C-alpha positions, -999 to +999 in steps of 0.1 A: -183-024-183-212-020-158-189-032-130-164-005-139-191+022-136-201+009-102-164+009-092-160+045-103-190+056-083-178+039-051-142+053-055-148+080-028-156+054-002-128+032-015-103+061-010-115+066+025-109+030+033-075+032+017-067+063+039-077+043+070-055+014+060-026+036+052-030+053+086-030+019+104+001+011+084+019+043+096+011+034+132+025-001+126+057+013+110+061+035+140+061+005+164+090-011+147+124-011+165+155-031+169+148-040+205+112-053+200+104-086+215+103-114+188+065-118+192+059-081+185+083-082+155+065-112+141+031-096+146+043-063+129+058-083+100+025-102+095+006-070+096+029-056+070+022-085+048-015-079+052-011-042+043+010-051+012-017-076+002-044-049+005-023-025-016-019-052-042-057-056-043-060-018-046-037-017-076-055-046-092-089-030-087-077+003-101-061-014-131-094-031-138-114+001-133-092+025-152-077+001-177-045+013-195-053+049-184-043+039-149-007+046-160-015+082-171-018+093-134+015+101-116+000+091-083-010+057-096+025+052-109+038+062-074+014+037-058+025+010-083+062+016-075+056+015-037+038-019-041+065-032-064+092-022-039+072-038-010+068-071-030+106-070-037+113-065-001+091-094+009+106-116-017+142-108-010+140-097+027+161-070+042+190-081+019+172-062-009+181-029+008+145-017+004+135-018+041+137+020+043+115+025+013+085+014+034+085+048+050+076+062+016+041+047+022+035+077+045+035+099+014+004+080+002-016+098+030-007+131+013-019+118-020-051+105-006-059+136+014-053+160-016 
């Protein structure tokens, strides 16, 4: 219970860090293209995996901090869905048809800034 209180107090800094990571993710998404050299494509894909891992950690921390009330916030549900789609895309690859859904991560900046 004390850990949850500390987590709540540090949420502003946590949100700033999330905004920074989302911004980096946007720049990474902007570098993707069909004619990228294989080395760049591999680097961008590995960065994407890192971002998804960070977003999973964010969801886990929020679930721990907020408990079941996490699901009462529409933006938390949006974040949860974005992470679920990202994990599905990683698991099934581009065959999942969810590659374009990654662009929705950009909307997270709007949520974080509000």
